[in-house]
C-alpha positions as CSV (number, residue, x, y, z in Angstrom):
1,M,22.2,27.4,-15.2
2,S,19.1,29.7,-15.6
3,D,15.9,28.0,-14.5
4,A,14.6,27.6,-18.1
5,T,17.5,25.2,-18.8
6,Q,17.3,23.0,-15.4
7,P,16.3,19.7,-15.8
8,L,13.0,18.8,-14.5
9,R,12.3,17.1,-11.2
10,P,9.3,15.2,-10.1
11,L,9.1,17.8,-7.5
12,D,7.9,20.1,-9.9
13,L,4.7,18.3,-9.9
14,D,1.9,19.4,-7.4
15,E,0.7,16.1,-4.9
16,R,-2.5,16.0,-6.6
17,S,-0.7,15.5,-10.3
18,L,1.6,12.7,-8.3
19,E,-1.6,11.2,-7.0
20,I,-3.5,11.0,-10.5
21,L,-0.4,9.2,-12.0
22,D,0.0,6.8,-9.1
23,F,-3.8,6.2,-9.9
24,E,-3.1,5.7,-13.2
25,R,-0.3,3.5,-12.8
26,G,-2.2,1.1,-10.4
27,W,-5.4,1.1,-11.7
28,K,-6.8,-2.7,-12.6
29,G,-10.8,-2.6,-11.7
30,S,-13.7,-2.0,-13.8
31,R,-15.1,1.3,-15.2
32,A,-17.8,2.1,-13.0
33,A,-15.2,1.4,-10.0
34,R,-13.1,3.7,-11.4
35,E,-15.7,6.5,-12.0
36,Q,-16.8,5.8,-8.1
37,E,-12.9,6.1,-7.2
38,I,-12.5,8.9,-9.1
39,R,-15.3,10.8,-7.3
40,E,-14.2,9.7,-4.0
41,R,-10.5,10.3,-3.8
42,F,-10.4,13.2,-6.2
43,G,-13.2,15.0,-5.6
44,M,-13.9,15.2,-9.3
45,S,-16.4,14.1,-12.0
46,T,-15.0,11.6,-14.7
47,P,-14.9,14.3,-17.3
48,R,-13.1,17.0,-15.3
49,Y,-10.4,14.3,-14.0
50,H,-9.5,13.3,-17.9
51,Q,-9.5,16.7,-18.7
52,V,-6.8,17.5,-15.9
53,L,-5.6,13.9,-16.6
54,N,-4.9,14.8,-20.1
55,Q,-3.3,18.6,-19.3
56,L,-1.0,16.4,-16.9
57,L,0.2,14.1,-20.0
58,D,1.4,17.4,-22.0
59,D,3.3,18.2,-18.9
60,P,7.3,17.5,-19.4
61,A,7.5,17.5,-15.7
62,A,5.0,14.1,-15.5
63,L,7.2,12.8,-18.4
64,A,10.0,13.3,-16.4
65,H,8.6,11.6,-13.4
66,D,7.1,8.1,-15.2
67,P,8.2,8.4,-19.0
68,L,6.9,4.8,-19.6
69,L,3.5,5.6,-18.0
70,V,3.1,8.9,-19.5
71,K,3.8,7.6,-23.2
72,R,1.8,4.7,-22.8
73,L,-1.1,7.1,-21.7
74,R,-0.3,9.5,-25.1
75,R,-0.5,6.6,-26.9
76,L,-3.8,5.6,-25.7
77,R,-4.9,9.1,-26.0
78,E,-3.5,9.5,-29.8
79,R,-5.4,5.8,-30.5
80,R,-9.0,7.4,-29.4
81,Q,-8.4,10.5,-31.2
82,E,-7.6,8.9,-34.1
83,A,-10.5,6.4,-33.8
84,R,-13.0,9.6,-33.3
85,S,-11.8,11.2,-36.3
86,A,-12.0,7.8,-38.7
87,T,-15.9,8.1,-37.6
88,R,-16.1,11.6,-38.3
89,L,-14.9,10.9,-42.2
90,P,-17.5,10.7,-44.7
91,R,-17.6,7.4,-46.6
């Protein structure tokens, strides 16, 4: 079996990616506390964190690792994109 046809495993994700997925799965606090936790835990700004998270959501290895979480986060992302698009349409 070639590398391209082998199923993806969670091991295909780096440690930071696994930590981000774990953080997303377990977060229950407020938005302000979330932003502070992102800065402390990951050492990045909230916008940068969301860029990394969005890239991760498109990674097949992330989907293989935690399909329920990734699909839920993809749906939320799509709803936000649709809401932004709806506000830009002329009335």
